DRENFISE-397350 format. One record per residue (C-alpha): y, x, z; residue in one letter. Coordinates in steps of 0.2 Angstrom, whole numbers, padded with zeros to 4 digits, always signed. Each point is the difference from the previous one (the first is absolute). Example, Ala and Ser with C-alpha at 12.3 -4.5 7.8 and 13.67 -1.06 7.14 Angstrom:
<recs>
-0022+0062+0039A+0017+0006-0003S
</recs>
This chain:
<recs>
-0155-0017+0629X-0002+0001-0019X-0014-0010-0008X-0006+0001-0018X+0001-0015-0011X-0015-0010-0003X-0007+0005-0017X-0001-0015-0013X-0014-0003-0013X+0004+0007-0018X-0001-0017-0008X+0013-0007+0012X+0013+0012-0006X+0000-0005-0019X+0015-0009-0006X-0002-0016-0011X+0006+0010-0015X-0014+0012+0002X-0013-0014+0001X+0006-0008-0016X-0001+0016-0009X-0018+0002+0005X-0004-0017-0005X+0007+0004-0018X-0010+0016-0001X-0015-0010+0005X+0003-0013-0014X+0002+0013-0013X-0016+0008+0004X-0008-0017-0002X+0007-0006-0016X+0006+0009-0017X+0016-0005-0008X+0003-0002-0019X+0001+0016-0009X+0018+0008+0002X+0006-0018+0005X-0002-0004-0019X+0014+0012-0003X+0012-0014+0002X-0005-0007-0017X-0013-0013+0006X-0006-0011+0014X-0014+0004+0012X-0014-0013+0000X-0017-0003+0006X-0012+0015+0002X+0016+0011+0000X+0002+0000-0019X+0016+0000-0009X+0006-0014-0012X+0012+0010-0010X+0016-0008-0007X+0002-0002-0019X-0001+0016-0010X-0006+0010+0015X-0017+0008+0001X-0010+0016+0005X-0005+0010-0015X-0008-0011-0012X-0006-0013+0012X+0008-0015+0010X+0001+0002+0018X-0001+0017+0009X+0016+0005+0008X+0011-0008-0013X+0009+0017-0003X-0001+0001-0019X+0009-0010-0013X-0008-0010-0014X+0007+0003-0018X+0004-0014-0012X-0014-0008-0010X+0001-0003-0018X-0011-0006-0014X-0011+0015-0003X+0001+0010-0017X-0019+0002+0003X-0011-0001+0015X-0018-0003+0005X-0005-0017-0007X-0002-0015+0012X-0015-0012-0001X+0008-0009-0015X+0002+0017-0010X+0019+0000+0002X+0006+0018+0001X+0018-0005+0001X+0000-0006+0018X+0014+0004+0013X-0001+0017+0006X+0011+0011+0011X+0012+0010-0011X-0008-0009-0014X-0014+0013+0000X+0012+0013-0008X+0008+0007+0015X-0002+0008+0018X+0006-0010+0015X+0012+0010+0012X-0006-0008+0016X+0016+0006+0009X+0012-0008-0011X-0010-0014-0008X+0006+0006-0017X-0012+0004-0015X+0000+0017-0008X-0004-0006-0018X-0009+0011-0012X+0009+0006-0016X+0003-0014-0012X+0002-0014+0014X+0015-0005+0010X+0007-0015+0009X-0004-0009+0016X-0019+0003+0003X-0001+0010-0016X+0000-0017-0009X+0010+0006-0016X-0004+0012-0014X+0014+0013-0003X+0007+0002-0017X-0005+0017-0008X+0013+0013+0004X+0012-0015+0005X+0002-0003-0018X+0009+0017-0002X+0016-0008+0004X+0000-0008-0017X-0008-0017+0004X-0003-0014+0012X-0015-0002+0010X-0005-0018-0001X-0016-0011+0004X-0011-0001-0015X+0000-0019+0000X+0019+0000-0002X+0000+0010-0016X+0004-0011-0016X-0010-0001-0016X+0007+0000-0017X+0018-0003-0006X-0002-0018-0005X-0010-0013+0010X-0002-0012-0014X-0008+0013-0011X-0011+0009+0012X-0005-0011+0014X-0014-0012-0005X-0013-0012+0006X-0018-0002-0006X-0003-0013-0013X-0016-0010-0002X-0009+0015-0007X+0006+0012+0013X+0012+0009-0011X+0018+0004+0007X+0014-0009-0008X+0018+0001+0003X+0005-0013+0013X+0019+0001-0006X+0008-0003+0017X+0016+0008-0005X+0008+0017-0003X+0002+0015+0011X-0012+0012+0009X-0014-0008+0009X-0008+0003+0016X-0019-0003-0002X-0007-0011+0014X-0011+0009+0011X-0014-0007+0011X+0001+0005+0018X-0011+0015+0003X-0004+0012+0013X+0012+0013-0007X+0015-0012-0002X+0015+0007+0008X-0009+0017+0002X-0001+0009-0017X+0016+0007-0007X+0005+0009-0016X+0015+0008-0008X+0012-0010-0012X+0009+0014-0008X+0018+0001-0005X+0005+0000-0018X-0004+0017-0008X-0014+0004+0012X-0019-0003-0001X-0017+0005+0008X-0008-0006+0015X+0013+0008+0011X+0015-0001-0011X+0001+0019-0001X+0000+0001-0019X+0015-0002-0011X-0003-0011-0016X+0004+0007-0017X+0007-0011-0014X-0013-0009-0012X+0001-0002-0018X-0009-0001-0017X-0010+0014-0006X+0009+0005-0016X-0016+0007-0008X-0009-0017+0001X-0003-0008-0016X-0003-0019-0003X-0016-0004-0008X+0008-0011-0013X+0017+0007-0006X+0002-0014-0012X+0003-0014+0013X+0016-0001+0009X+0003+0009+0016X-0002-0011+0015X+0010+0002+0015X-0004-0008+0017X+0008-0018+0001X+0002-0009+0016X+0004-0019+0000X+0010-0007+0014X-0003-0019+0001X+0013-0010+0010X-0006-0019+0002X+0014-0012+0007X-0004-0008+0016X+0004-0018-0005X+0006-0014+0011X-0015+0001+0012X-0005+0019-0002X-0014-0005-0012X+0009+0005-0015X+0003-0017-0007X+0017-0007-0005X+0003-0018-0004X+0002-0003-0019X-0004+0019-0004X-0015+0006-0008X-0005-0017-0007X-0005-0002-0018X+0015+0003-0011X+0011+0007+0014X+0012+0013-0005X+0005+0015+0010X+0016-0003+0010X+0009+0009+0014X-0003-0016+0011X-0019+0003-0002X+0002+0018+0004X+0012-0002+0014X-0011+0009+0012X+0001+0016-0011X+0016+0000-0011X+0016+0006+0009X-0011+0007+0015X-0005+0018+0003X-0015+0011+0004X-0003+0019+0001X-0014+0011-0005X-0008+0014+0010X-0007+0015-0010X-0012+0012+0008X-0002+0017-0009X-0015+0011+0000X+0007+0010+0014X+0000-0016+0010X+0019-0001+0000X+0006-0018+0000X+0016-0006-0007X+0007-0017-0001X+0012-0006-0013X+0017-0009+0002X-0001-0019-0001X-0005-0006-0017X+0007-0017-0005X-0010-0012-0011X+0013-0005-0013X+0004-0019-0002X-0003-0006-0018X+0014-0013-0002X+0014+0009-0011X-0009+0017+0002X+0003+0004-0019X+0019-0003+0001X-0001-0012-0014X-0008-0016+0005X+0009-0011+0012X-0006+0000+0018X-0005-0018+0000X-0017+0000+0008X-0009+0000-0017X-0009+0016-0003X-0001+0007-0018X-0012+0013-0006X+0014+0013-0001X+0006-0004+0018X-0018+0003+0006X-0002+0016-0010X+0017+0007+0007X-0005-0004+0018X-0017+0008-0002X+0008+0016-0008X+0013+0001+0014X-0013-0001+0013X-0011+0012-0009X+0015+0013+0000X+0004-0003+0018X-0018+0004+0005X-0001+0015-0011X+0017+0007+0006X-0005-0003+0018X-0016+0011-0002X+0009+0013-0010X+0014+0002+0014X-0013+0004+0014X+0003+0017+0007X-0008+0017-0006X-0004-0007-0017X-0016-0007+0007X+0000-0013-0014X+0007+0010-0014X-0003-0012-0014X-0007-0018-0001X+0001-0015-0011X+0001-0018+0007X-0003-0016-0009X+0003-0016+0010X-0004-0018-0005X+0004-0017+0007X-0015-0011-0002X-0011-0014+0008X-0016+0007+0007X-0016-0010-0001X-0006-0004+0018X-0015-0010+0006X+0010-0017+0000X+0017+0004-0007X+0011+0011-0010X+0010+0012+0011X+0018+0007-0004X-0003+0019-0001X+0009+0016-0004X-0011+0014-0006X+0006+0018-0003X-0012+0012-0009X+0005+0018+0006X-0006+0014-0012X+0001+0017+0008X+0003+0012-0015X+0009+0015+0009X-0007+0017+0004X+0001-0002+0018X-0010-0017+0000X-0013+0005-0013X-0017-0007+0003X-0005-0013+0013X+0013-0003+0014X-0001-0009+0016X+0004-0019-0002X+0018-0006+0003X+0004-0010+0015X+0011-0015+0000X+0013-0002+0014X+0004-0019+0001X+0004-0003+0019X+0017-0005+0005X+0009+0015+0007X+0019-0002+0003X+0014+0011+0006X-0005+0017+0005X-0016+0000-0010X-0004+0011-0015X-0003-0007-0012X+0011-0015+0005X-0009-0016-0006X+0011-0014+0006X-0007-0012-0013X-0017+0005-0004X-0012-0008-0013X-0011-0014+0008X-0018+0003-0004X-0015-0011+0000X-0010+0001+0016X-0018+0003+0002X+0000-0010+0016X+0004-0017-0009X-0016-0007-0008X-0001-0006-0017X-0010-0015-0006X-0014+0012-0004X+0000+0008+0018X-0011+0015+0004X-0018-0003+0001X-0012+0008+0012X-0012+0014-0006X-0018-0006-0004X-0014+0011+0004X-0010-0005-0015X-0013-0009+0010X-0001-0017-0009X-0011-0015+0000X+0002-0019-0002X+0000-0015+0012X-0017-0009+0000X+0008-0017+0005X+0016-0009+0000X+0012+0002+0014X+0012-0015+0005X+0018+0003+0003X+0003+0005+0018X-0016-0007+0006X-0015+0012+0000X-0002+0015+0011X-0015+0006-0009X-0001+0007-0018X-0016+0002-0009X+0000+0015-0013X-0012+0003-0014X-0019+0004+0005X-0002+0017+0007X+0019+0003+0001X+0002-0003+0018X-0006+0019+0004X+0016+0005-0009X+0011-0006+0015X+0002+0003+0018X+0009-0007+0015X+0019+0003+0000X+0000+0002-0019X+0014-0009-0010X-0004-0008-0016X+0009-0009-0014X-0005-0016-0008X+0013-0006-0013X+0017+0001+0009X-0007-0001+0018X-0004+0015+0011X-0014-0004+0013X-0006+0011+0015X-0019+0001+0002X-0006-0002+0018X-0019+0000-0002X-0013+0001-0014X-0016-0010-0001X-0010+0005-0015X+0012-0007-0014X+0011-0011+0011X+0016+0008+0006X+0009-0007+0016X+0018+0001-0004X+0018-0003+0007X+0010-0008-0015X+0017+0003-0006X+0003+0018+0007X+0014+0011-0005X+0013-0013-0004X-0011-0009-0012X-0005-0018+0002X-0017-0008+0000X-0004-0005-0018X-0015-0009-0008X-0012+0010-0011X-0015-0005-0010X-0017+0008-0002X+0001+0016-0011X+0017+0005+0005X+0002+0019+0002X-0001+0008+0017X+0009+0017+0003X-0001+0011+0015X+0017+0007+0004X+0004+0018+0005X+0007+0002+0018X+0006+0016+0009X-0005+0008+0016X+0009-0014+0010X-0008-0014-0010X+0016-0004-0009X-0001-0004-0019X+0005+0013-0012X+0013-0006-0012X-0002+0003-0018X+0013+0007-0011X+0016-0010-0002X-0001-0007-0017X+0019-0002-0004X+0012+0012-0008X+0012+0009+0012X+0013+0013-0001X-0008+0017-0002X+0001+0018-0008X-0014+0005-0011X-0004+0014-0013X-0001-0009-0017X-0001+0016-0010X-0009+0016+0005X+0008+0017-0006X-0007+0012-0012X+0008+0013+0010X-0008+0007+0015X+0007+0007+0017X-0005+0017+0006X+0006+0011+0014X+0011+0013-0009X-0005-0008-0017X-0017+0009+0002X+0009+0015-0007X+0005+0008+0016X-0004+0003+0018X+0008-0008+0015X+0008+0010+0013X-0004-0011+0015X+0012+0009+0011X+0015-0003-0011X-0005-0015-0010X+0004+0009-0016X-0011+0002-0016X-0004+0018-0005X-0003-0003-0019X-0013+0009-0010X+0006+0012-0013X+0007-0010-0015X+0006-0015+0010X+0016-0004+0010X+0008-0014+0009X-0001-0008+0017X-0016-0008-0005X-0005+0013-0013X+0003-0013-0013X+0008+0011-0013X-0010+0012-0011X+0010+0016-0004X-0013+0010-0010X-0016-0001-0009X-0013+0009+0011X
</recs>
């Protein structure tokens, strides 16, 4: 007899796997997970919120599902001010680009480039005729000792004389340091993007001097080479004293050694001469014996030979950039602050057509440069150093605020200085003051009593008496003292005679074709600089 199976309840037929699935389903209906599981770019935390990994966001905000990238932040070119008024805060893409959230790269607006749009582009990429450099790396002038300066007590800039060669002017760190760039053009090109050819410059042939009776003046540049001396301070034992004559031994840092000159044309083309040897005096005239004693004739012969060497070296530069010059060199003792220094001076008078009018200052090459160098200076002249102090070492700049002490101050004892009645208001905490030879730092002011720290800045505490002058010293943004101009003579190049001639593009008698760099002379004029008159118009 067939019998039907006993039916079972539905729940008793479910497998363990089915039960787990139902439990998981129940759990998902009870709790929400982090959005998109943080896209794999973050961790899921309390309240089911994502903490994104570095440089992952959602849109412009942190968190969300961490599906977007953050772009680099740079110091903004301009942005909304913060509470201090600073508009150069950090901003995504430096405030001059759009962030591509997919790649994390900035799409910079025109004129900006680099990571996070932190750099300026150079105009037209300098047109292929220049180099794009940071503005703070551009040099100033052609001769440091002539152009670079420091303020004197009156605030006027005076030449600091720290050597020869182009100078890089110190720049204070600023918000745009390492951001702003500019074109430095190749020789023969100019304009902000180096797109324009330069035309030759020359004298306007129609210019008339105001006084035709006086002699015509050509620009003269004087190259001064001061010997280093035994310690680099310019002084040589037994030389430069009263009654001392000029000898090769005293001028040993200069005679028999070499240097070179770099000439830069008005087209910004730089040419460096072959090595120029400073001729020794002993026996130079071919008559007197080489016995160490220098006669006037020997000195004159050596000076003439050196003069001719400098002149020929400049004449032999390519492309007739110096078509004519006249050089006069002298060997002499130069008066310094505490000694007479063996010196060779060469006055270079530019009297040629290609060098009419004011020229860029010559540069002296005097660094040792041996095999493989051009020019090869195996035994260069040794020049006095600005880094070696003289007995009249550089002073610090005084601001002009001056008063006197109201009472004597004992040597290395007092920490309080009393100044003249009512003068205490001139000073504040952290000021540096000078009394005699001692520099003191003011820490507090009470009416006319200054609390000071004595013997600052390498000075020693020294006694003073009532009525001694008190100077407030100038400091920079870091609180450091501003040095005054170096008082001693150094090697340099300087213009010692200005020119009656001028220097104009195409001699002011033609127009420059900026595409070719050639002058299109007006009717009645000709020449590469339109320097020749062919007819009376």
